[in-house]
Structures are given as C-alpha cells and as structure tokens.
KOLGU-4560 file (N, C-alpha, C; in nm, 3 decimals, padded with zeros to 5 digits):
<recs>
<n_xx: -09.133 n_yy: -00.747 n_zz: 11.506 ca_xx: -09.167 ca_yy: -00.854 ca_zz: 11.413 c_xx: -09.311 c_yy: -00.828 c_zz: 11.368 mol: A seq: 1 type: MET>
<n_xx: -09.324 n_yy: -00.821 n_zz: 11.236 ca_xx: -09.460 ca_yy: -00.797 ca_zz: 11.185 c_xx: -09.533 c_yy: -00.929 c_zz: 11.166 mol: A seq: 2 type: ASN>
<n_xx: -09.655 n_yy: -00.921 n_zz: 11.124 ca_xx: -09.742 ca_yy: -01.038 ca_zz: 11.110 c_xx: -09.687 c_yy: -01.138 c_zz: 11.008 mol: A seq: 3 type: ASN>
<n_xx: -09.637 n_yy: -01.089 n_zz: 10.895 ca_xx: -09.584 ca_yy: -01.180 ca_zz: 10.791 c_xx: -09.461 c_yy: -01.254 c_zz: 10.841 mol: A seq: 4 type: GLU>
<n_xx: -09.373 n_yy: -01.185 n_zz: 10.911 ca_xx: -09.254 ca_yy: -01.250 ca_zz: 10.966 c_xx: -09.293 c_yy: -01.354 c_zz: 11.070 mol: A seq: 5 type: GLU>
<n_xx: -09.389 n_yy: -01.321 n_zz: 11.151 ca_xx: -09.437 ca_yy: -01.416 ca_zz: 11.252 c_xx: -09.496 c_yy: -01.540 c_zz: 11.186 mol: A seq: 6 type: PHE>
<n_xx: -09.578 n_yy: -01.520 n_zz: 11.083 ca_xx: -09.638 ca_yy: -01.634 ca_zz: 11.012 c_xx: -09.531 c_yy: -01.719 c_zz: 10.946 mol: A seq: 7 type: GLN>
<n_xx: -09.431 n_yy: -01.654 n_zz: 10.888 ca_xx: -09.321 ca_yy: -01.728 ca_zz: 10.825 c_xx: -09.246 c_yy: -01.810 c_zz: 10.930 mol: A seq: 8 type: LYS>
<n_xx: -09.219 n_yy: -01.750 n_zz: 11.045 ca_xx: -09.151 ca_yy: -01.820 ca_zz: 11.152 c_xx: -09.232 c_yy: -01.939 c_zz: 11.201 mol: A seq: 9 type: LEU>
<n_xx: -09.361 n_yy: -01.918 n_zz: 11.220 ca_xx: -09.449 ca_yy: -02.027 ca_zz: 11.265 c_xx: -09.451 c_yy: -02.140 c_zz: 11.162 mol: A seq: 10 type: VAL>
<n_xx: -09.459 n_yy: -02.106 n_zz: 11.033 ca_xx: -09.458 ca_yy: -02.209 ca_zz: 10.928 c_xx: -09.327 c_yy: -02.286 c_zz: 10.926 mol: A seq: 11 type: LEU>
<n_xx: -09.216 n_yy: -02.218 n_zz: 10.946 ca_xx: -09.086 ca_yy: -02.285 ca_zz: 10.951 c_xx: -09.081 c_yy: -02.383 c_zz: 11.068 mol: A seq: 12 type: GLU>
<n_xx: -09.128 n_yy: -02.339 n_zz: 11.181 ca_xx: -09.130 ca_yy: -02.427 ca_zz: 11.300 c_xx: -09.223 c_yy: -02.545 c_zz: 11.279 mol: A seq: 13 type: LYS>
<n_xx: -09.337 n_yy: -02.521 n_zz: 11.218 ca_xx: -09.430 ca_yy: -02.631 ca_zz: 11.192 c_xx: -09.369 c_yy: -02.731 c_zz: 11.094 mol: A seq: 14 type: LEU>
<n_xx: -09.298 n_yy: -02.680 n_zz: 10.993 ca_xx: -09.231 ca_yy: -02.770 ca_zz: 10.898 c_xx: -09.126 c_yy: -02.854 c_zz: 10.968 mol: A seq: 15 type: ASN>
<n_xx: -09.050 n_yy: -02.793 n_zz: 11.059 ca_xx: -08.950 ca_yy: -02.868 ca_zz: 11.134 c_xx: -09.017 c_yy: -02.973 c_zz: 11.221 mol: A seq: 16 type: LYS>
<n_xx: -09.127 n_yy: -02.938 n_zz: 11.283 ca_xx: -09.202 ca_yy: -03.035 ca_zz: 11.364 c_xx: -09.253 c_yy: -03.150 c_zz: 11.278 mol: A seq: 17 type: LEU>
<n_xx: -09.301 n_yy: -03.117 n_zz: 11.160 ca_xx: -09.352 ca_yy: -03.220 ca_zz: 11.068 c_xx: -09.239 c_yy: -03.314 c_zz: 11.026 mol: A seq: 18 type: ASP>
<n_xx: -09.122 n_yy: -03.257 n_zz: 10.994 ca_xx: -09.007 ca_yy: -03.339 ca_zz: 10.957 c_xx: -08.965 c_yy: -03.428 c_zz: 11.073 mol: A seq: 19 type: GLU>
<n_xx: -08.964 n_yy: -03.371 n_zz: 11.194 ca_xx: -08.929 ca_yy: -03.449 ca_zz: 11.312 c_xx: -09.029 c_yy: -03.561 c_zz: 11.336 mol: A seq: 20 type: GLY>
<n_xx: -09.155 n_yy: -03.534 n_zz: 11.315 ca_xx: -09.259 ca_yy: -03.636 ca_zz: 11.333 c_xx: -09.239 c_yy: -03.749 c_zz: 11.233 mol: A seq: 21 type: GLN>
<n_xx: -09.208 n_yy: -03.714 n_zz: 11.108 ca_xx: -09.185 ca_yy: -03.817 ca_zz: 11.005 c_xx: -09.064 c_yy: -03.901 c_zz: 11.041 mol: A seq: 22 type: LYS>
<n_xx: -08.958 n_yy: -03.835 n_zz: 11.086 ca_xx: -08.838 ca_yy: -03.907 ca_zz: 11.127 c_xx: -08.868 c_yy: -04.001 c_zz: 11.244 mol: A seq: 23 type: SER>
<n_xx: -08.945 n_yy: -03.952 n_zz: 11.339 ca_xx: -08.984 ca_yy: -04.033 ca_zz: 11.454 c_xx: -09.064 c_yy: -04.155 c_zz: 11.409 mol: A seq: 24 type: PHE>
<n_xx: -09.159 n_yy: -04.135 n_zz: 11.318 ca_xx: -09.242 ca_yy: -04.246 ca_zz: 11.270 c_xx: -09.158 c_yy: -04.349 c_zz: 11.196 mol: A seq: 25 type: GLU>
<n_xx: -09.061 n_yy: -04.303 n_zz: 11.117 ca_xx: -08.972 ca_yy: -04.397 ca_zz: 11.046 c_xx: -08.891 c_yy: -04.478 c_zz: 11.147 mol: A seq: 26 type: GLU>
<n_xx: -08.840 n_yy: -04.410 n_zz: 11.250 ca_xx: -08.765 ca_yy: -04.480 ca_zz: 11.353 c_xx: -08.852 c_yy: -04.580 c_zz: 11.427 mol: A seq: 27 type: GLY>
<n_xx: -08.975 n_yy: -04.544 n_zz: 11.453 ca_xx: -09.069 ca_yy: -04.633 ca_zz: 11.520 c_xx: -09.094 c_yy: -04.758 c_zz: 11.436 mol: A seq: 28 type: GLN>
<n_xx: -09.114 n_yy: -04.739 n_zz: 11.307 ca_xx: -09.138 ca_yy: -04.854 ca_zz: 11.218 c_xx: -09.015 c_yy: -04.945 c_zz: 11.213 mol: A seq: 29 type: LYS>
<n_xx: -08.896 n_yy: -04.884 n_zz: 11.207 ca_xx: -08.773 ca_yy: -04.963 ca_zz: 11.206 c_xx: -08.760 c_yy: -05.042 c_zz: 11.336 mol: A seq: 30 type: LYS>
<n_xx: -08.788 n_yy: -04.977 n_zz: 11.447 ca_xx: -08.781 ca_yy: -05.043 ca_zz: 11.577 c_xx: -08.880 c_yy: -05.159 c_zz: 11.584 mol: A seq: 31 type: LEU>
<n_xx: -09.001 n_yy: -05.140 n_zz: 11.533 ca_xx: -09.101 ca_yy: -05.247 ca_zz: 11.534 c_xx: -09.054 c_yy: -05.366 c_zz: 11.450 mol: A seq: 32 type: GLU>
<n_xx: -08.992 n_yy: -05.338 n_zz: 11.334 ca_xx: -08.940 ca_yy: -05.447 ca_zz: 11.251 c_xx: -08.829 c_yy: -05.523 c_zz: 11.323 mol: A seq: 33 type: ARG>
<n_xx: -08.740 n_yy: -05.447 n_zz: 11.390 ca_xx: -08.630 ca_yy: -05.511 ca_zz: 11.461 c_xx: -08.679 c_yy: -05.594 c_zz: 11.579 mol: A seq: 34 type: GLU>
<n_xx: -08.780 n_yy: -05.545 n_zz: 11.649 ca_xx: -08.838 ca_yy: -05.622 ca_zz: 11.760 c_xx: -08.901 c_yy: -05.751 c_zz: 11.706 mol: A seq: 35 type: VAL>
<n_xx: -08.967 n_yy: -05.740 n_zz: 11.592 ca_xx: -09.027 ca_yy: -05.860 ca_zz: 11.532 c_xx: -08.919 c_yy: -05.961 c_zz: 11.496 mol: A seq: 36 type: LYS>
<n_xx: -08.808 n_yy: -05.913 n_zz: 11.440 ca_xx: -08.696 ca_yy: -06.001 ca_zz: 11.408 c_xx: -08.637 c_yy: -06.064 c_zz: 11.534 mol: A seq: 37 type: ASP>
<n_xx: -08.624 n_yy: -05.985 n_zz: 11.641 ca_xx: -08.572 ca_yy: -06.037 ca_zz: 11.767 c_xx: -08.663 c_yy: -06.145 c_zz: 11.824 mol: A seq: 38 type: LEU>
<n_xx: -08.794 n_yy: -06.122 n_zz: 11.816 ca_xx: -08.888 ca_yy: -06.223 ca_zz: 11.865 c_xx: -08.872 c_yy: -06.354 c_zz: 11.788 mol: A seq: 39 type: LYS>
<n_xx: -08.855 n_yy: -06.343 n_zz: 11.657 ca_xx: -08.836 ca_yy: -06.462 ca_zz: 11.575 c_xx: -08.706 c_yy: -06.533 c_zz: 11.614 mol: A seq: 40 type: ARG>
<n_xx: -08.600 n_yy: -06.454 n_zz: 11.635 ca_xx: -08.471 ca_yy: -06.512 ca_zz: 11.675 c_xx: -08.481 c_yy: -06.581 c_zz: 11.811 mol: A seq: 41 type: ASP>
<n_xx: -08.550 n_yy: -06.518 n_zz: 11.905 ca_xx: -08.565 ca_yy: -06.577 ca_zz: 12.038 c_xx: -08.643 c_yy: -06.708 c_zz: 12.028 mol: A seq: 42 type: VAL>
<n_xx: -08.746 n_yy: -06.710 n_zz: 11.946 ca_xx: -08.824 ca_yy: -06.832 ca_zz: 11.928 c_xx: -08.736 c_yy: -06.944 c_zz: 11.872 mol: A seq: 43 type: LYS>
<n_xx: -08.652 n_yy: -06.910 n_zz: 11.775 ca_xx: -08.563 ca_yy: -07.009 ca_zz: 11.716 c_xx: -08.460 c_yy: -07.058 c_zz: 11.819 mol: A seq: 44 type: GLU>
<n_xx: -08.407 n_yy: -06.966 n_zz: 11.898 ca_xx: -08.310 ca_yy: -07.003 ca_zz: 12.001 c_xx: -08.375 c_yy: -07.095 c_zz: 12.104 mol: A seq: 45 type: ILE>
<n_xx: -08.497 n_yy: -07.063 n_zz: 12.146 ca_xx: -08.567 ca_yy: -07.150 ca_zz: 12.241 c_xx: -08.585 c_yy: -07.290 c_zz: 12.184 mol: A seq: 46 type: LYS>
<n_xx: -08.619 n_yy: -07.297 n_zz: 12.056 ca_xx: -08.636 ca_yy: -07.427 ca_zz: 11.991 c_xx: -08.504 c_yy: -07.504 c_zz: 11.990 mol: A seq: 47 type: HIS>
<n_xx: -08.395 n_yy: -07.435 n_zz: 11.957 ca_xx: -08.264 ca_yy: -07.499 ca_zz: 11.952 c_xx: -08.220 c_yy: -07.546 c_zz: 12.091 mol: A seq: 48 type: ASP>
<n_xx: -08.246 n_yy: -07.463 n_zz: 12.192 ca_xx: -08.207 ca_yy: -07.501 ca_zz: 12.328 c_xx: -08.288 c_yy: -07.623 c_zz: 12.374 mol: A seq: 49 type: VAL>
<n_xx: -08.416 n_yy: -07.624 n_zz: 12.341 ca_xx: -08.500 ca_yy: -07.739 ca_zz: 12.377 c_xx: -08.447 c_yy: -07.866 c_zz: 12.310 mol: A seq: 50 type: LYS>
<n_xx: -08.409 n_yy: -07.854 n_zz: 12.183 ca_xx: -08.355 ca_yy: -07.970 ca_zz: 12.112 c_xx: -08.222 c_yy: -08.014 c_zz: 12.175 mol: A seq: 51 type: ALA>
<n_xx: -08.138 n_yy: -07.919 n_zz: 12.212 ca_xx: -08.010 ca_yy: -07.953 ca_zz: 12.275 c_xx: -08.032 c_yy: -08.026 c_zz: 12.407 mol: A seq: 52 type: ALA>
<n_xx: -08.127 n_yy: -07.977 n_zz: 12.487 ca_xx: -08.156 ca_yy: -08.045 ca_zz: 12.614 c_xx: -08.212 c_yy: -08.184 c_zz: 12.590 mol: A seq: 53 type: TRP>
<n_xx: -08.289 n_yy: -08.201 n_zz: 12.483 ca_xx: -08.337 ca_yy: -08.334 ca_zz: 12.448 c_xx: -08.222 c_yy: -08.427 c_zz: 12.415 mol: A seq: 54 type: GLY>
<n_xx: -08.125 n_yy: -08.376 n_zz: 12.341 ca_xx: -08.006 ca_yy: -08.457 ca_zz: 12.308 c_xx: -07.926 c_yy: -08.491 c_zz: 12.434 mol: A seq: 55 type: ASP>
<n_xx: -07.914 n_yy: -08.393 n_zz: 12.524 ca_xx: -07.841 ca_yy: -08.418 ca_zz: 12.650 c_xx: -07.911 c_yy: -08.525 c_zz: 12.731 mol: A seq: 56 type: ILE>
<n_xx: -08.043 n_yy: -08.520 n_zz: 12.735 ca_xx: -08.119 ca_yy: -08.621 ca_zz: 12.809 c_xx: -08.097 c_yy: -08.761 c_zz: 12.748 mol: A seq: 57 type: LEU>
<n_xx: -08.097 n_yy: -08.769 n_zz: 12.616 ca_xx: -08.072 ca_yy: -08.898 ca_zz: 12.551 c_xx: -07.933 c_yy: -08.952 c_zz: 12.586 mol: A seq: 58 type: LEU>
<n_xx: -07.834 n_yy: -08.864 n_zz: 12.581 ca_xx: -07.698 ca_yy: -08.906 ca_zz: 12.615 c_xx: -07.691 c_yy: -08.949 c_zz: 12.761 mol: A seq: 59 type: ILE>
<n_xx: -07.757 n_yy: -08.875 n_zz: 12.848 ca_xx: -07.757 ca_yy: -08.909 ca_zz: 12.990 c_xx: -07.822 c_yy: -09.046 c_zz: 13.012 mol: A seq: 60 type: ASP>
<n_xx: -07.931 n_yy: -09.071 n_zz: 12.943 ca_xx: -07.998 ca_yy: -09.201 ca_zz: 12.955 c_xx: -07.909 c_yy: -09.314 c_zz: 12.906 mol: A seq: 61 type: ASN>
<n_xx: -07.839 n_yy: -09.289 n_zz: 12.796 ca_xx: -07.748 ca_yy: -09.392 ca_zz: 12.744 c_xx: -07.634 c_yy: -09.419 c_zz: 12.843 mol: A seq: 62 type: ARG>
<n_xx: -07.579 n_yy: -09.312 n_zz: 12.899 ca_xx: -07.471 ca_yy: -09.331 ca_zz: 12.997 c_xx: -07.521 c_yy: -09.405 c_zz: 13.120 mol: A seq: 63 type: LEU>
<n_xx: -07.641 n_yy: -09.372 n_zz: 13.164 ca_xx: -07.697 ca_yy: -09.442 ca_zz: 13.281 c_xx: -07.715 c_yy: -09.590 c_zz: 13.250 mol: A seq: 64 type: SER>
<n_xx: -07.762 n_yy: -09.621 n_zz: 13.130 ca_xx: -07.780 ca_yy: -09.761 ca_zz: 13.092 c_xx: -07.645 c_yy: -09.833 c_zz: 13.086 mol: A seq: 65 type: ALA>
<n_xx: -07.544 n_yy: -09.765 n_zz: 13.034 ca_xx: -07.411 ca_yy: -09.826 ca_zz: 13.028 c_xx: -07.354 c_yy: -09.846 c_zz: 13.167 mol: A seq: 66 type: GLN>
<n_xx: -07.376 n_yy: -09.752 n_zz: 13.257 ca_xx: -07.329 ca_yy: -09.766 ca_zz: 13.395 c_xx: -07.394 c_yy: -09.888 c_zz: 13.461 mol: A seq: 67 type: GLU>
<n_xx: -07.524 n_yy: -09.906 n_zz: 13.436 ca_xx: -07.594 ca_yy: -10.022 ca_zz: 13.493 c_xx: -07.535 c_yy: -10.151 c_zz: 13.438 mol: A seq: 68 type: GLU>
<n_xx: -07.508 n_yy: -10.153 n_zz: 13.308 ca_xx: -07.451 ca_yy: -10.273 ca_zz: 13.247 c_xx: -07.312 c_yy: -10.301 c_zz: 13.304 mol: A seq: 69 type: MET>
<n_xx: -07.231 n_yy: -10.200 n_zz: 13.323 ca_xx: -07.098 ca_yy: -10.219 ca_zz: 13.379 c_xx: -07.108 c_yy: -10.271 c_zz: 13.522 mol: A seq: 70 type: VAL>
<n_xx: -07.201 n_yy: -10.218 n_zz: 13.599 ca_xx: -07.220 ca_yy: -10.265 ca_zz: 13.737 c_xx: -07.261 c_yy: -10.411 c_zz: 13.738 mol: A seq: 71 type: GLU>
<n_xx: -07.351 n_yy: -10.452 n_zz: 13.646 ca_xx: -07.395 ca_yy: -10.593 ca_zz: 13.642 c_xx: -07.280 c_yy: -10.683 c_zz: 13.602 mol: A seq: 72 type: LYS>
<n_xx: -07.201 n_yy: -10.636 n_zz: 13.506 ca_xx: -07.087 ca_yy: -10.719 ca_zz: 13.461 c_xx: -06.983 c_yy: -10.729 c_zz: 13.570 mol: A seq: 73 type: ILE>
<n_xx: -06.963 n_yy: -10.622 n_zz: 13.643 ca_xx: -06.860 ca_yy: -10.619 ca_zz: 13.748 c_xx: -06.896 c_yy: -10.709 c_zz: 13.866 mol: A seq: 74 type: ALA>
<n_xx: -07.024 n_yy: -10.739 n_zz: 13.884 ca_xx: -07.067 ca_yy: -10.823 ca_zz: 13.998 c_xx: -07.040 c_yy: -10.964 c_zz: 13.974 mol: A seq: 75 type: LYS>
</recs>
C-alpha cells in the first residue's frame, strides 16, 4: 500500500467516523426530546393522580358522614 492509498483509506475511515458521529448526535437529540416529553407526561400523570385521590377522599368523607347519619337515625 503506497502513501496515496493509505491517505485515501484514512480519509474514508474518517468520513465514516464523522457520519457515525452525526448519526449519534441526532439520536442523542431525539432521545433528549423524548425524555423531555416523558417528564412532561409524568408531571401530568402525577397531577391527575393527585386529583383522583382528592376525589376519592371527598367521596370517602361523604360516605363517612352518611354512615354517621344512618347510625344516628338507627338509634
């Protein structure tokens, strides 16, 4: 292998490395966007779960009040 062939081979390999690096960076950016979306979704889910538990607590309080009223009436 002469010097020109070696230089050509090295340039080809460097180009492949450069393409791989660009592909990696694009994948990294996509992953970062998806993680950001997941964080937003998790935040929304936490909010919804908190609201659901609030509703459950209200229903539980109403049932407890009705149970007390039934007990008073039954006496």
